[in-house]
N, C-alpha and C positions, 0 to 999 in steps of 0.2 A: 424602497428605495433599490436601483434594479443596477451592476457593474455589468456591461458587457463589452463583448470583443474578441480573438483572436489571440491564441498561444507566441503563436509568429509575432503578435507586438506585445503582449504581455506574459512575459513566461512565467511558468507554472510556479517555479523558486516566487520570483517577485510576487505572483497572487496569493501565494501562502506566508509571504515576507505583508503583504497589504493586509489580510484577516487578521492575524496573528498580533500586528501592533496596535493596532485599531482598536484589540479587542472585537471583534465582529461577530455577528448570532445570524445564523441563516444561512442557506443551502446551494452550492458551486453545482452548477451541472455543464460538465465537459461535453460535447457530444462531438468524437470523433469527424473528419470531414470524411466525406464519401470515397474521392478519390485515393484517399491514403492506404495505404494495404496495413493492415495491421491487427494482430490476432487477439488484439484487446475485444469489447463489448465498447456497440458505438455510442452507445449513452453510461454517463457515469455521475452519481450525485452525492457528493459529500457534506454533512452536516457537522456545522460549528456551532459551538458556541464559546462568547468567549476566548473568541483568538481560537481555540484548540479545536480539534476534531473529533469528534462522539461517534459516527457514524460512517459507513460508506454503503451502498449498494447501485445496483444497475439495473434496479426498477424502481418502481415508488408503489407496490401496493401493501408495505412491511410487513410481505411473508418472506424475506430473506435471512433475515437472522433463525427465526425461526425453522427453514431450510436448512439451513446449515446445521443448525443442532442438532435435524433426522436424520441427514447423513454421518455425522460425526461419532452420533455417541447413539446406533441403533435406536433413537425411539422412533415407534412407531405410527405411526399417520391416524392411528386413531386416539394414543396417548396424546403427540404431539399438536390436534386439532381441539383435544378436550383441554391442553395447556392454553393451549390459545383463547379456548374462548373463557375461560376464567381469569386470562388476566387484564387486571383494568389497569389504563392508560395514565397510573398515578406515578408510575419510578420506571426506571431502564428494563425490557424485556430479561436481560442477563443477571442483572440483581436481583429481580425479584423470582427467578429463578433460583436462585443461589441462597435464598433467604429459605426458599420451599427448600431447601436439601435435593435439585435434584439435578446441580449443577456445583463443581469443590473451582475454589478459588483457579488451580490452575487448569482446569478448563475454560472459565472465564478470559483468561489471559489466551489460551491458545485460541478463543473464536477469535478473540480479538485483531489477535494476530493474523488468521484466516482472511476475516472482515473486513478487516479494515488498511493492516499494516501493507500487507502484499499487493490488494491492490491501488494503493494509493501510490506506493512504490512504485509498482509499475507504470504508472500513469506517466514519468519521465521520460517512458518513452517514445510517448506520442508527442512527433514533428511539430502537428499544430494542429487543432483543436476551436471548434469555438465555444466560450464559454459565457455564462452568466450565473450573476451571484447575487442573490435576491436577501437580503436583509431581513432579520425578523420574520423570519416563517414560522410555524411550528417545526419543533425538532418532533419525528417520529418516534416514540420511546419502545416501540416494538420492535425498531432496527437497533437499539443503544444495545450493547453487553454492559453498560455504567463506567468503560473504562474511556479514554479519551492520551494527547498527544497532542501537545502544540503545534500547530503548523509548519514552526522554523525549525523544529527536529528533523520533521522527514527531509528537508530541503541541507541537512549536516550529513542526515543518510546518504543524499545525493553524492553531495562533494563526496564521501568518503568510500563508495562503491565506484566513481571514476577512478580516483587516487588508487583503489584495488585493483581495478580493469588496469589500467596504465601500469602497475609492478608490475601486475602479472605479466602485461605483453612485454615489459621488459623481460623480465625475468625466462620468459619466453626463448623471447631473442639471443639470447645469452646463453641459455642451454642449445639453440639450435649451434650457436656458433663456438660451444666448444664442443658437438660432440661432430663437427664438420672437421676438426684436429684430428691428425693420425693418430691411433689410437698407438701405435711404437713406430719409434722412427727406420724410416728406411735404410740408413746405414748403420753400421755394425756398431754395436754398443761401443768397442773400442775404439774407434775413430772418435766420439766423442768424447773423451775421456782426458782433460791434458795431459801433457807427455812430460 
């Protein structure tokens, strides 16, 4: 079963809530509309498992996580290719590499941050996009670190980010007001003191 639409009608926070509350499994594809200027990739894929985001990519060749590992941890192409070939699709690639001693827990967390959290949070910048959520599609184990996050948690992150921006703006406005005040009084100090 597929659910399709546009973010202008069904916003991303609502979509995450729909996925989380229904404990849905599948892939959410977001395609930015061509007339919108954005620095984000045109297509995003978010894989969900029982309402949790388990992987994210802007490609479907199942090589995104390995590419990220090569970039971040200076794994040579030869070693990366060998690891990729030896990998059996029985468990998430990240956990497999951790069990083989190639990655540490901290590295796995850092990969999840870069591969999933940062790109997904950046999607809140999209004003509009076409979405399609396909349920019960296979989850690409080669794109998974083995970590996950509830979809609704990212809605809370978005709210915190908006509040932080408002607070920062208010602080900046206040600072500009304060800096606009004269540093010293143009009147002599003796005129300001009560007699």
